N, C-alpha and C positions, 0 to 999 in steps of 0.2 A: 504494500500500500504506500503510495507516495506521501511524503510528509505534508504536502499541500492539500491532500484529500480531506475535504471538510464534511463529507457525508456522515450522517449519524451512525453510531455503532450499537447494535443490539447483541447482548450475550445470549447465545443459544447452546444449550446442553442437549446432546443427542445420545440416548441410551440405545445401543445397537449391537447386532452381531453381523460379522462379515459374510455369513452364509444366509442372511435374511434378505430375500429379494425385495421385500417391501421397504427395507431400509434404504437401499439405493434409489428406489422409486421415490420415496418420501424426500430424500435429500435433493434429488433433481427437481422435484416440485418446489421445494423450499428455495433452491437456487434461483429458479425463475421468479419466485415471489420477491426475493431480495433485489433482483434486477428491476422488476416492475416498480418497486417502492423506492428504488435508488438508495438502498441501505446496505451498509457493511455489517458483517456478522463476526463477533468474537466467538468462534466455534470450538466446542470441546466435545470429543467423542468419549463415551463411557461404556464399560464392558457389560455385556449380557451374553450368556450362552444359551442358545435354544436347546441344545442337547449336551449338557455337561457330562453325562455318563457315556457319550458316544465312544466306542472303542477305537483304537488306532486305525484299524482297517476301514472304518467308516461303514456306510450302508447305502445300497442303491436308493436314490432319491425318491423314485416313484413308490417303491416298496415302503420306504419310511413314511411317506405322506399317508399312504393307505393305512398303515399300521398305527400311526400316531393320532391321526385325525379322523379316521374312519371314512375317508373319501374313497370313492370308486376310482379305478384307473381312468375312466372317462372324465370324471370330475377333475382329477389331477391334470389330465391333458388340457382340459379347458382353461384351467388356471395358468398353466404354462403358456398357452397361446395368448391369453389376456396380458400376461406379464411381458411377453415378447413384443406385443403391439404397443403397450405402454412404453417399453424401452425405446422403440422406434420413435415414438412421439417426443420422448424426452432426451433423445440423443445418446442412449445407452444400449449396448448390444447384449441380449441374453442369448446364449447358445445352448439351450437345453438339448439333451439327447438321451437315448435309452440307457446309457452308461453313466449318466450324471450321478454323483454321490453326495451325501451329506457327511460331513466330517467334524472331528473335534476341533474347536477353535481356541482352546486355552492358551496355546503357545502364541497364536496370532495376537491375542489380547495382551499378553505380556510385552510383546514387541511394540504394540500401540501405546502401552503405558510408558515404555521407555522413550518412544519417539516423541511423546509430548514434552519430555524434558529436553529434547533436542530441537524443539520448535518445528518438527516435521510430521506431526501426527496426522494432519489432514491429508497430505499427499500419500502417506502410507495407507491410510484407510481406503482411499480411492484406488490405489494400486492393488490392494487386496480384493476389492470388489471386482475389478477387471480380471484379475487372475482367476478368481473362482467362477464368475458368471460368464464372462466373455471367452476366456481362454480355457475354461473347463479344467483348471489345475487343482491339485489337492493342497489346500491351504493349511493342512496339518503337517505337510512334508517340509522339513527344515530348509532344504535347498530352494523350494518354491518360495518360502517366506523370505529367505535371504535375497532371492532375485527381486522380490517386491521392495525389500529394503534398499537395494541399489537403485531401483526405479524412483524411489522417493528421495534419493539424494543422501542416503545415510550410509554409514560404514558397515560393510558386511561382517568384518571380523569382530567389531564391537558388538554388533547385534548377536552374533553367535555366542559371544561371551555372556551376554545377558541371558540367553536361554540355558547355557551350560550352568551358570551360577544360580539361576532361579531367584535372582534378587527382586524381580518384579512379580513373582507369583503371589506373595502375601498381599501387596498393595492391590492387585487385581481382585483377589478374593474380598478384601475389605470394601472395595468400591462396589462390587456386585452386591454385597450384603447391605451397603448403604442404600442403594436404590431399591432393593427388595423391601427394606424396612420402610421405605417411603411409598410403598404400594405399586411399584413398577413390576408388572408380571408379563408384559408383552412389548414387542418392539416393532417399529421404531417408537420411542417415546421422546418427545421434544419438549424442553422447558424453555420458554421465552422470557427473557428478562428476570429470571429467577422466580417467576410466579405463575405463568400460564402454561399448563400442561396439555399437550395434544398427543394422543396415542394412535398409531396407525398412520398410513400414508393418506393424509387428509386432503391433498389437492392444493394446487397453486393458489386458488382464490381464498381458501380458508387460511393458509399461511399468510397471505397478503393482508387479510383482515386483522390477524393477531399482530403482525408487524406494525400496522397502522395504529393499533391501540398502544403498543409499546412506544411508538414515536410520539404520540399525543402526551404520554405520561412523562417523557424525558424532555419535551420541548420547553 
């Protein structure tokens, strides 16, 4: 952001998982709303695991959706088609296929927690969304994570050391518990200006309305 940029800034906290398609949809809608309102965001991503007990090998995504949510294969396919179309409209590519997997994301969240201390959390989050949804990569795999680290402009060896040491495991658990204690049980959950909570991908117009309210209050 240029030093001469005088646009108002709204703090937005997003509780999210990198394997949640609605999280990237919601963010893209939010980004459009920020542009429409001519507002900057002080954005912070917070950890949430959709499937904290997911084993290392992961699970076929379609099977997982049917098993967890009781959806039929046909319903699951309809949702994928809807997400794919939404992605096209929002400039994001979903490449679902029969081999798509749901995986464990705890390591990814540890790196995101570390990346915040390096001022590169947001680029890493977007790189992980792309790796998982567009490139169909396994974001529980260390090398995939380190590739995303490099894409986000961070040091690969330093990131590997973070995972090896586990120094950010405790902080991630603490932050997950914090949001759970505040009633967050689904994602994306966005908190605007520290006071207005919206859960789910609510759409550009809804986000624009909340931003307008925040602007009124800080004017």
